[in-house]
N, CA, C and O atoms as a GROMACS GRO file, in nm:
protein
  476
    1MET      N    1   9.186 -12.187  -1.795
    1MET     CA    2   9.096 -12.075  -1.782
    1MET      C    3   9.126 -11.968  -1.886
    1MET      O    4   9.035 -11.896  -1.927
    2ILE      N    5   9.249 -11.957  -1.927
    2ILE     CA    6   9.284 -11.853  -2.023
    2ILE      C    7   9.254 -11.903  -2.164
    2ILE      O    8   9.304 -12.008  -2.204
    3ASP      N    9   9.174 -11.829  -2.237
    3ASP     CA   10   9.150 -11.861  -2.377
    3ASP      C   11   9.272 -11.823  -2.459
    3ASP      O   12   9.326 -11.905  -2.533
    4HIS      N   13   9.314 -11.700  -2.445
    4HIS     CA   14   9.440 -11.655  -2.505
    4HIS      C   15   9.487 -11.529  -2.433
    4HIS      O   16   9.409 -11.458  -2.369
    5LEU      N   17   9.614 -11.506  -2.446
    5LEU     CA   18   9.675 -11.386  -2.391
    5LEU      C   19   9.776 -11.340  -2.491
    5LEU      O   20   9.848 -11.421  -2.550
    6SER      N   21   9.784 -11.211  -2.512
    6SER     CA   22   9.878 -11.155  -2.608
    6SER      C   23   9.979 -11.068  -2.534
    6SER      O   24   9.942 -10.979  -2.458
    7LEU      N   25  10.105 -11.096  -2.559
    7LEU     CA   26  10.213 -11.019  -2.498
    7LEU      C   27  10.292 -10.948  -2.606
    7LEU      O   28  10.332 -11.010  -2.705
    8GLY      N   29  10.314 -10.819  -2.590
    8GLY     CA   30  10.403 -10.747  -2.678
    8GLY      C   31  10.547 -10.780  -2.643
    8GLY      O   32  10.583 -10.782  -2.526
    9VAL      N   33  10.630 -10.805  -2.743
    9VAL     CA   34  10.771 -10.839  -2.720
    9VAL      C   35  10.860 -10.751  -2.807
    9VAL      O   36  10.824 -10.714  -2.918
   10ALA      N   37  10.977 -10.719  -2.755
   10ALA     CA   38  11.071 -10.632  -2.827
   10ALA      C   39  11.141 -10.706  -2.940
   10ALA      O   40  11.162 -10.649  -3.047
   11ASP      N   41  11.176 -10.832  -2.917
   11ASP     CA   42  11.250 -10.912  -3.015
   11ASP      C   43  11.174 -11.042  -3.036
   11ASP      O   44  11.185 -11.134  -2.955
   12LEU      N   45  11.097 -11.050  -3.145
   12LEU     CA   46  11.010 -11.164  -3.169
   12LEU      C   47  11.089 -11.294  -3.178
   12LEU      O   48  11.048 -11.395  -3.120
   13ALA      N   49  11.200 -11.295  -3.249
   13ALA     CA   50  11.278 -11.418  -3.265
   13ALA      C   51  11.332 -11.467  -3.130
   13ALA      O   52  11.326 -11.587  -3.101
   14LYS      N   53  11.385 -11.377  -3.050
   14LYS     CA   54  11.439 -11.413  -2.919
   14LYS      C   55  11.329 -11.466  -2.828
   14LYS      O   56  11.348 -11.567  -2.760
   15SER      N   57  11.215 -11.400  -2.827
   15SER     CA   58  11.104 -11.443  -2.744
   15SER      C   59  11.044 -11.575  -2.793
   15SER      O   60  11.005 -11.659  -2.712
   16LYS      N   61  11.037 -11.593  -2.924
   16LYS     CA   62  10.988 -11.720  -2.979
   16LYS      C   63  11.075 -11.834  -2.929
   16LYS      O   64  11.023 -11.936  -2.883
   17ASP      N   65  11.206 -11.819  -2.938
   17ASP     CA   66  11.299 -11.923  -2.892
   17ASP      C   67  11.281 -11.949  -2.743
   17ASP      O   68  11.276 -12.064  -2.700
   18PHE      N   69  11.271 -11.842  -2.663
   18PHE     CA   70  11.253 -11.855  -2.519
   18PHE      C   71  11.125 -11.932  -2.486
   18PHE      O   72  11.130 -12.029  -2.411
   19TYR      N   73  11.012 -11.889  -2.540
   19TYR     CA   74  10.885 -11.952  -2.507
   19TYR      C   75  10.874 -12.094  -2.563
   19TYR      O   76  10.813 -12.180  -2.501
   20GLN      N   77  10.931 -12.119  -2.678
   20GLN     CA   78  10.928 -12.253  -2.735
   20GLN      C   79  10.999 -12.351  -2.640
   20GLN      O   80  10.949 -12.461  -2.615
   21LYS      N   81  11.113 -12.312  -2.587
   21LYS     CA   82  11.188 -12.398  -2.495
   21LYS      C   83  11.122 -12.406  -2.358
   21LYS      O   84  11.115 -12.513  -2.298
   22THR      N   85  11.074 -12.293  -2.308
   22THR     CA   86  11.018 -12.286  -2.174
   22THR      C   87  10.884 -12.358  -2.163
   22THR      O   88  10.858 -12.423  -2.062
   23LEU      N   89  10.800 -12.349  -2.264
   23LEU     CA   90  10.665 -12.407  -2.257
   23LEU      C   91  10.660 -12.552  -2.302
   23LEU      O   92  10.560 -12.620  -2.280
   24GLN      N   93  10.767 -12.602  -2.364
   24GLN     CA   94  10.769 -12.740  -2.414
   24GLN      C   95  10.738 -12.842  -2.303
   24GLN      O   96  10.659 -12.933  -2.327
   25PRO      N   97  10.796 -12.829  -2.180
   25PRO     CA   98  10.764 -12.927  -2.077
   25PRO      C   99  10.617 -12.931  -2.038
   25PRO      O  100  10.568 -13.032  -1.987
   26LEU      N  101  10.546 -12.821  -2.061
   26LEU     CA  102  10.403 -12.814  -2.026
   26LEU      C  103  10.313 -12.856  -2.142
   26LEU      O  104  10.191 -12.852  -2.129
   27GLY      N  105  10.372 -12.897  -2.254
   27GLY     CA  106  10.294 -12.946  -2.367
   27GLY      C  107  10.249 -12.839  -2.465
   27GLY      O  108  10.166 -12.867  -2.552
   28TYR      N  109  10.301 -12.717  -2.454
   28TYR     CA  110  10.266 -12.611  -2.549
   28TYR      C  111  10.354 -12.622  -2.673
   28TYR      O  112  10.473 -12.649  -2.665
   29GLN      N  113  10.291 -12.601  -2.787
   29GLN     CA  114  10.362 -12.603  -2.915
   29GLN      C  115  10.315 -12.484  -2.999
   29GLN      O  116  10.211 -12.424  -2.971
   30ILE      N  117  10.394 -12.451  -3.100
   30ILE     CA  118  10.353 -12.343  -3.191
   30ILE      C  119  10.232 -12.390  -3.270
   30ILE      O  120  10.233 -12.495  -3.334
   31LYS      N  121  10.128 -12.308  -3.264
   31LYS     CA  122  10.002 -12.338  -3.335
   31LYS      C  123   9.993 -12.257  -3.462
   31LYS      O  124   9.952 -12.308  -3.566
   32VAL      N  125  10.030 -12.129  -3.455
   32VAL     CA  126  10.025 -12.037  -3.569
   32VAL      C  127  10.149 -11.949  -3.563
   32VAL      O  128  10.191 -11.906  -3.456
   33GLU      N  129  10.206 -11.924  -3.681
   33GLU     CA  130  10.321 -11.834  -3.687
   33GLU      C  131  10.300 -11.738  -3.803
   33GLU      O  132  10.276 -11.780  -3.916
   34MET      N  133  10.310 -11.608  -3.774
   34MET     CA  134  10.294 -11.503  -3.874
   34MET      C  135  10.414 -11.409  -3.864
   34MET      O  136  10.494 -11.419  -3.771
   35ASP      N  137  10.425 -11.318  -3.959
   35ASP     CA  138  10.536 -11.221  -3.957
   35ASP      C  139  10.536 -11.138  -3.829
   35ASP      O  140  10.643 -11.103  -3.779
   36HIS      N  141  10.419 -11.107  -3.777
   36HIS     CA  142  10.410 -11.017  -3.661
   36HIS      C  143  10.389 -11.090  -3.529
   36HIS      O  144  10.389 -11.026  -3.424
   37GLY      N  145  10.372 -11.223  -3.532
   37GLY     CA  146  10.348 -11.291  -3.406
   37GLY      C  147  10.349 -11.442  -3.416
   37GLY      O  148  10.347 -11.500  -3.524
   38VAL      N  149  10.353 -11.505  -3.298
   38VAL     CA  150  10.354 -11.650  -3.285
   38VAL      C  151  10.251 -11.688  -3.179
   38VAL      O  152  10.243 -11.624  -3.074
   39CYS      N  153  10.172 -11.793  -3.206
   39CYS     CA  154  10.073 -11.842  -3.112
   39CYS      C  155  10.115 -11.979  -3.061
   39CYS      O  156  10.140 -12.071  -3.139
   40PHE      N  157  10.122 -11.992  -2.928
   40PHE     CA  158  10.150 -12.120  -2.863
   40PHE      C  159  10.021 -12.173  -2.803
   40PHE      O  160   9.940 -12.096  -2.750
   41SER      N  161  10.001 -12.305  -2.812
   41SER     CA  162   9.879 -12.366  -2.760
   41SER      C  163   9.911 -12.503  -2.702
   41SER      O  164  10.011 -12.565  -2.737
   42SER      N  165   9.824 -12.548  -2.611
   42SER     CA  166   9.837 -12.683  -2.556
   42SER      C  167   9.712 -12.763  -2.590
   42SER      O  168   9.610 -12.707  -2.633
   43ALA      N  169   9.720 -12.891  -2.572
   43ALA     CA  170   9.605 -12.979  -2.600
   43ALA      C  171   9.488 -12.947  -2.508
   43ALA      O  172   9.373 -12.973  -2.543
   44ASP      N  173   9.517 -12.891  -2.391
   44ASP     CA  174   9.412 -12.856  -2.295
   44ASP      C  175   9.343 -12.724  -2.327
   44ASP      O  176   9.249 -12.685  -2.258
   45GLY      N  177   9.390 -12.656  -2.431
   45GLY     CA  178   9.331 -12.527  -2.468
   45GLY      C  179   9.410 -12.412  -2.408
   45GLY      O  180   9.505 -12.432  -2.332
   46GLY      N  181   9.370 -12.295  -2.444
   46GLY     CA  182   9.440 -12.175  -2.399
   46GLY      C  183   9.554 -12.142  -2.492
   46GLY      O  184   9.641 -12.225  -2.517
   47ASP      N  185   9.555 -12.021  -2.542
   47ASP     CA  186   9.658 -11.978  -2.635
   47ASP      C  187   9.736 -11.861  -2.578
   47ASP      O  188   9.681 -11.776  -2.508
   48LEU      N  189   9.866 -11.859  -2.608
   48LEU     CA  190   9.950 -11.745  -2.577
   48LEU      C  191  10.006 -11.693  -2.707
   48LEU      O  192  10.074 -11.764  -2.780
   49TRP      N  193   9.976 -11.566  -2.737
   49TRP     CA  194  10.033 -11.498  -2.853
   49TRP      C  195  10.146 -11.409  -2.805
   49TRP      O  196  10.131 -11.338  -2.706
   50ILE      N  197  10.259 -11.413  -2.875
   50ILE     CA  198  10.363 -11.312  -2.857
   50ILE      C  199  10.366 -11.234  -2.988
   50ILE      O  200  10.376 -11.292  -3.096
   51VAL      N  201  10.359 -11.103  -2.977
   51VAL     CA  202  10.351 -11.018  -3.096
   51VAL      C  203  10.455 -10.907  -3.087
   51VAL      O  204  10.484 -10.856  -2.979
   52LYS      N  205  10.508 -10.870  -3.201
   52LYS     CA  206  10.605 -10.760  -3.208
   52LYS      C  207  10.531 -10.632  -3.172
   52LYS      O  208  10.450 -10.582  -3.250
   53ASN      N  209  10.561 -10.580  -3.054
   53ASN     CA  210  10.492 -10.464  -3.002
   53ASN      C  211  10.568 -10.412  -2.881
   53ASN      O  212  10.667 -10.474  -2.840
   54ASP      N  213  10.526 -10.302  -2.823
   54ASP     CA  214  10.590 -10.251  -2.702
   54ASP      C  215  10.558 -10.342  -2.583
   54ASP      O  216  10.441 -10.369  -2.555
   55PRO      N  217  10.661 -10.389  -2.514
   55PRO     CA  218  10.636 -10.471  -2.395
   55PRO      C  219  10.572 -10.388  -2.283
   55PRO      O  220  10.596 -10.268  -2.272
   56SER      N  221  10.492 -10.453  -2.202
   56SER     CA  222  10.435 -10.390  -2.083
   56SER      C  223  10.436 -10.494  -1.972
   56SER      O  224  10.457 -10.613  -1.996
   57LYS      N  225  10.413 -10.448  -1.850
   57LYS     CA  226  10.415 -10.541  -1.738
   57LYS      C  227  10.290 -10.628  -1.740
   57LYS      O  228  10.178 -10.579  -1.734
   58THR      N  229  10.313 -10.756  -1.748
   58THR     CA  230  10.204 -10.854  -1.751
   58THR      C  231  10.250 -10.978  -1.679
   58THR      O  232  10.368 -11.014  -1.684
   59HIS      N  233  10.159 -11.045  -1.612
   59HIS     CA  234  10.188 -11.174  -1.548
   59HIS      C  235  10.094 -11.276  -1.606
   59HIS      O  236   9.974 -11.251  -1.624
   60VAL      N  237  10.149 -11.392  -1.635
   60VAL     CA  238  10.065 -11.502  -1.681
   60VAL      C  239  10.110 -11.628  -1.610
   60VAL      O  240  10.230 -11.653  -1.595
   61ALA      N  241  10.014 -11.708  -1.568
   61ALA     CA  242  10.042 -11.836  -1.504
   61ALA      C  243   9.993 -11.947  -1.595
   61ALA      O  244   9.878 -11.949  -1.638
   62PHE      N  245  10.083 -12.040  -1.624
   62PHE     CA  246  10.050 -12.157  -1.706
   62PHE      C  247  10.020 -12.273  -1.613
   62PHE      O  248  10.094 -12.299  -1.519
   63GLY      N  249   9.910 -12.344  -1.640
   63GLY     CA  250   9.873 -12.458  -1.559
   63GLY      C  251   9.961 -12.578  -1.587
   63GLY      O  252   9.997 -12.604  -1.701
   64ALA      N  253   9.997 -12.651  -1.483
   64ALA     CA  254  10.074 -12.774  -1.495
   64ALA      C  255   9.999 -12.885  -1.422
   64ALA      O  256   9.938 -12.860  -1.318
   65VAL      N  257  10.003 -13.006  -1.475
   65VAL     CA  258   9.928 -13.117  -1.416
   65VAL      C  259  10.006 -13.186  -1.304
   65VAL      O  260   9.951 -13.272  -1.236
   66SER      N  261  10.134 -13.150  -1.284
   66SER     CA  262  10.211 -13.208  -1.176
   66SER      C  263  10.318 -13.110  -1.129
   66SER      O  264  10.355 -13.016  -1.200
   67ARG      N  265  10.365 -13.132  -1.010
   67ARG     CA  266  10.473 -13.050  -0.956
   67ARG      C  267  10.602 -13.072  -1.034
   67ARG      O  268  10.683 -12.980  -1.048
   68GLU      N  269  10.622 -13.193  -1.083
   68GLU     CA  270  10.740 -13.222  -1.162
   68GLU      C  271  10.745 -13.137  -1.289
   68GLU      O  272  10.852 -13.095  -1.332
   69LEU      N  273  10.628 -13.111  -1.348
   69LEU     CA  274  10.625 -13.026  -1.467
   69LEU      C  275  10.650 -12.880  -1.433
   69LEU      O  276  10.706 -12.806  -1.515
   70VAL      N  277  10.611 -12.838  -1.315
   70VAL     CA  278  10.646 -12.702  -1.269
   70VAL      C  279  10.798 -12.691  -1.260
   70VAL      O  280  10.856 -12.592  -1.304
   71ASP      N  281  10.861 -12.793  -1.202
   71ASP     CA  282  11.007 -12.795  -1.192
   71ASP      C  283  11.072 -12.792  -1.330
   71ASP      O  284  11.168 -12.719  -1.352
   72ALA      N  285  11.018 -12.871  -1.424
   72ALA     CA  286  11.073 -12.878  -1.560
   72ALA      C  287  11.057 -12.744  -1.632
   72ALA      O  288  11.147 -12.701  -1.703
   73PHE      N  289  10.943 -12.679  -1.614
   73PHE     CA  290  10.919 -12.546  -1.670
   73PHE      C  291  11.025 -12.448  -1.621
   73PHE      O  292  11.086 -12.376  -1.699
   74TYR      N  293  11.044 -12.446  -1.490
   74TYR     CA  294  11.140 -12.354  -1.430
   74TYR      C  295  11.280 -12.376  -1.486
   74TYR      O  296  11.348 -12.281  -1.526
   75GLN      N  297  11.324 -12.502  -1.489
   75GLN     CA  298  11.459 -12.530  -1.538
   75GLN      C  299  11.472 -12.494  -1.685
   75GLN      O  300  11.574 -12.439  -1.727
   76ALA      N  301  11.370 -12.525  -1.765
   76ALA     CA  302  11.372 -12.491  -1.908
   76ALA      C  303  11.380 -12.341  -1.927
   76ALA      O  304  11.452 -12.292  -2.014
   77ALA      N  305  11.306 -12.267  -1.846
   77ALA     CA  306  11.306 -12.121  -1.857
   77ALA      C  307  11.443 -12.063  -1.820
   77ALA      O  308  11.493 -11.974  -1.888
   78ILE      N  309  11.502 -12.113  -1.713
   78ILE     CA  310  11.635 -12.066  -1.673
   78ILE      C  311  11.737 -12.101  -1.781
   78ILE      O  312  11.821 -12.018  -1.816
   79ASP      N  313  11.730 -12.223  -1.833
   79ASP     CA  314  11.822 -12.266  -1.939
   79ASP      C  315  11.807 -12.183  -2.066
   79ASP      O  316  11.902 -12.165  -2.141
   80ALA      N  317  11.685 -12.133  -2.090
   80ALA     CA  318  11.658 -12.053  -2.210
   80ALA      C  319  11.692 -11.906  -2.192
   80ALA      O  320  11.671 -11.825  -2.282
   81GLY      N  321  11.745 -11.870  -2.075
   81GLY     CA  322  11.786 -11.732  -2.053
   81GLY      C  323  11.697 -11.652  -1.960
   81GLY      O  324  11.718 -11.532  -1.943
   82GLY      N  325  11.598 -11.715  -1.900
   82GLY     CA  326  11.512 -11.647  -1.805
   82GLY      C  327  11.584 -11.618  -1.674
   82GLY      O  328  11.689 -11.675  -1.647
   83THR      N  329  11.526 -11.529  -1.594
   83THR     CA  330  11.582 -11.491  -1.465
   83THR      C  331  11.490 -11.540  -1.354
   83THR      O  332  11.369 -11.520  -1.360
   84ASP      N  333  11.548 -11.602  -1.253
   84ASP     CA  334  11.470 -11.652  -1.140
   84ASP      C  335  11.390 -11.539  -1.076
   84ASP      O  336  11.440 -11.430  -1.052
   85ASN      N  337  11.262 -11.569  -1.048
   85ASN     CA  338  11.177 -11.476  -0.975
   85ASN      C  339  11.099 -11.550  -0.866
   85ASN      O  340  11.000 -11.499  -0.814
   86GLY      N  341  11.146 -11.671  -0.834
   86GLY     CA  342  11.080 -11.754  -0.733
   86GLY      C  343  11.092 -11.901  -0.772
   86GLY      O  344  11.016 -11.950  -0.854
   87ALA      N  345  11.188 -11.970  -0.712
   87ALA     CA  346  11.213 -12.110  -0.745
   87ALA      C  347  11.090 -12.196  -0.717
   87ALA      O  348  11.003 -12.156  -0.639
   88PRO      N  349  11.081 -12.314  -0.778
   88PRO     CA  350  10.967 -12.402  -0.755
   88PRO      C  351  10.948 -12.432  -0.606
   88PRO      O  352  11.044 -12.457  -0.533
   89GLY      N  353  10.824 -12.428  -0.564
   89GLY     CA  354  10.794 -12.459  -0.425
   89GLY      C  355  10.650 -12.429  -0.390
   89GLY      O  356  10.576 -12.367  -0.467
   90LEU      N  357  10.612 -12.474  -0.272
   90LEU     CA  358  10.478 -12.446  -0.222
   90LEU      C  359  10.465 -12.300  -0.186
   90LEU      O  360  10.558 -12.238  -0.135
   91ARG      N  361  10.348 -12.245  -0.214
   91ARG     CA  362  10.314 -12.108  -0.179
   91ARG      C  363  10.185 -12.114  -0.096
   91ARG      O  364  10.078 -12.079  -0.144
   92PRO      N  365  10.197 -12.160   0.032
   92PRO     CA  366  10.076 -12.180   0.114
   92PRO      C  367   9.999 -12.052   0.142
   92PRO      O  368   9.883 -12.060   0.184
   93HIS      N  369  10.060 -11.935   0.121
   93HIS     CA  370   9.986 -11.810   0.142
   93HIS      C  371   9.879 -11.792   0.033
   93HIS      O  372   9.787 -11.711   0.049
   94TYR      N  373   9.890 -11.868  -0.079
   94TYR     CA  374   9.784 -11.869  -0.181
   94TYR      C  375   9.682 -11.977  -0.147
   94TYR      O  376   9.563 -11.948  -0.137
   95HIS      N  377   9.727 -12.100  -0.128
   95HIS     CA  378   9.650 -12.211  -0.070
   95HIS      C  379   9.744 -12.327  -0.046
   95HIS      O  380   9.856 -12.328  -0.098
   96GLU      N  381   9.701 -12.426   0.033
   96GLU     CA  382   9.794 -12.527   0.083
   96GLU      C  383   9.862 -12.611  -0.025
   96GLU      O  384   9.972 -12.661  -0.001
   97ASN      N  385   9.802 -12.629  -0.142
   97ASN     CA  386   9.862 -12.711  -0.248
   97ASN      C  387   9.914 -12.628  -0.365
   97ASN      O  388   9.945 -12.684  -0.470
   98TYR      N  389   9.925 -12.497  -0.348
   98TYR     CA  390   9.972 -12.411  -0.457
   98TYR      C  391  10.122 -12.429  -0.472
   98TYR      O  392  10.200 -12.385  -0.388
   99TYR      N  393  10.163 -12.495  -0.581
   99TYR     CA  394  10.305 -12.522  -0.609
   99TYR      C  395  10.339 -12.448  -0.737
   99TYR      O  396  10.292 -12.484  -0.845
  100GLY      N  397  10.422 -12.346  -0.724
  100GLY     CA  398  10.451 -12.263  -0.840
  100GLY      C  399  10.598 -12.229  -0.852
  100GLY      O  400  10.677 -12.246  -0.760
  101ALA      N  401  10.632 -12.179  -0.971
  101ALA     CA  402  10.766 -12.130  -1.000
  101ALA      C  403  10.752 -12.006  -1.087
  101ALA      O  404  10.668 -12.002  -1.177
  102PHE      N  405  10.833 -11.905  -1.060
  102PHE     CA  406  10.825 -11.777  -1.128
  102PHE      C  407  10.957 -11.744  -1.198
  102PHE      O  408  11.065 -11.764  -1.142
  103VAL      N  409  10.947 -11.693  -1.321
  103VAL     CA  410  11.064 -11.657  -1.400
  103VAL      C  411  11.034 -11.526  -1.473
  103VAL      O  412  10.922 -11.503  -1.517
  104ILE      N  413  11.136 -11.442  -1.485
  104ILE     CA  414  11.125 -11.322  -1.566
  104ILE      C  415  11.178 -11.356  -1.706
  104ILE      O  416  11.290 -11.406  -1.720
  105ASP      N  417  11.096 -11.330  -1.809
  105ASP     CA  418  11.134 -11.362  -1.947
  105ASP      C  419  11.223 -11.251  -2.004
  105ASP      O  420  11.250 -11.154  -1.935
  106PRO      N  421  11.269 -11.265  -2.130
  106PRO     CA  422  11.361 -11.166  -2.187
  106PRO      C  423  11.308 -11.022  -2.191
  106PRO      O  424  11.387 -10.928  -2.197
  107ASP      N  425  11.175 -11.004  -2.188
  107ASP     CA  426  11.118 -10.869  -2.192
  107ASP      C  427  11.073 -10.820  -2.056
  107ASP      O  428  11.014 -10.712  -2.046
  108GLY      N  429  11.099 -10.895  -1.951
  108GLY     CA  430  11.063 -10.852  -1.817
  108GLY      C  431  10.928 -10.899  -1.768
  108GLY      O  432  10.884 -10.858  -1.661
  109TYR      N  433  10.860 -10.984  -1.844
  109TYR     CA  434  10.732 -11.039  -1.799
  109TYR      C  435  10.755 -11.141  -1.689
  109TYR      O  436  10.849 -11.221  -1.696
  110ASN      N  437  10.671 -11.138  -1.590
  110ASN     CA  438  10.674 -11.235  -1.481
  110ASN      C  439  10.585 -11.353  -1.522
  110ASN      O  440  10.462 -11.342  -1.520
  111ILE      N  441  10.647 -11.465  -1.557
  111ILE     CA  442  10.570 -11.582  -1.598
  111ILE      C  443  10.581 -11.690  -1.491
  111ILE      O  444  10.678 -11.695  -1.415
  112GLU      N  445  10.480 -11.775  -1.487
  112GLU     CA  446  10.471 -11.874  -1.380
  112GLU      C  447  10.413 -12.003  -1.434
  112GLU      O  448  10.334 -12.003  -1.529
  113ALA      N  449  10.454 -12.114  -1.374
  113ALA     CA  450  10.383 -12.241  -1.392
  113ALA      C  451  10.332 -12.279  -1.254
  113ALA      O  452  10.401 -12.261  -1.154
  114VAL      N  453  10.209 -12.331  -1.250
  114VAL     CA  454  10.149 -12.363  -1.121
  114VAL      C  455  10.072 -12.495  -1.130
  114VAL      O  456  10.006 -12.525  -1.229
  115CYS      N  457  10.084 -12.573  -1.022
  115CYS     CA  458  10.006 -12.695  -1.006
  115CYS      C  459   9.928 -12.680  -0.876
  115CYS      O  460   9.984 -12.642  -0.773
  116HIS      N  461   9.799 -12.709  -0.882
  116HIS     CA  462   9.713 -12.696  -0.765
  116HIS      C  463   9.684 -12.829  -0.699
  116HIS      O  464   9.609 -12.836  -0.601
  117LYS      N  465   9.744 -12.935  -0.751
  117LYS     CA  466   9.718 -13.070  -0.699
  117LYS      C  467   9.808 -13.102  -0.581
  117LYS      O  468   9.920 -13.052  -0.570
  118GLU      N  469   9.757 -13.187  -0.494
  118GLU     CA  470   9.837 -13.236  -0.382
  118GLU      C  471   9.940 -13.335  -0.435
  118GLU      O  472   9.906 -13.427  -0.509
  119ASP      N  473  10.066 -13.316  -0.398
  119ASP     CA  474  10.179 -13.398  -0.446
  119ASP      C  475  10.158 -13.431  -0.589
  119ASP      O  476  10.240 -13.499  -0.650
   0.00000   0.00000   0.00000
């Protein structure tokens, strides 16, 4: 659903490394890299830009095609230096098959991977 989203980051190199590792399990790769920013994209569409700018509070949820990929996203994010903000699991208060994981990135953004499929 997201065409693109742009996040301001304090340290572009640190954030590039974090997102490159964290989004790899979901199939995101660097699409464009410039002095002031990096664009990540997946084959399914949707771009995430990280740009050297003042960080602000933003939440973004990345779609995953399986619960296993949500788990892989979470572990990759933690391994890359992210902070737990909700381990992988069902969130039935959203809907019965909502399986998500939440991590705080190096700039304090609340990022998530979510799968809406049953098992």
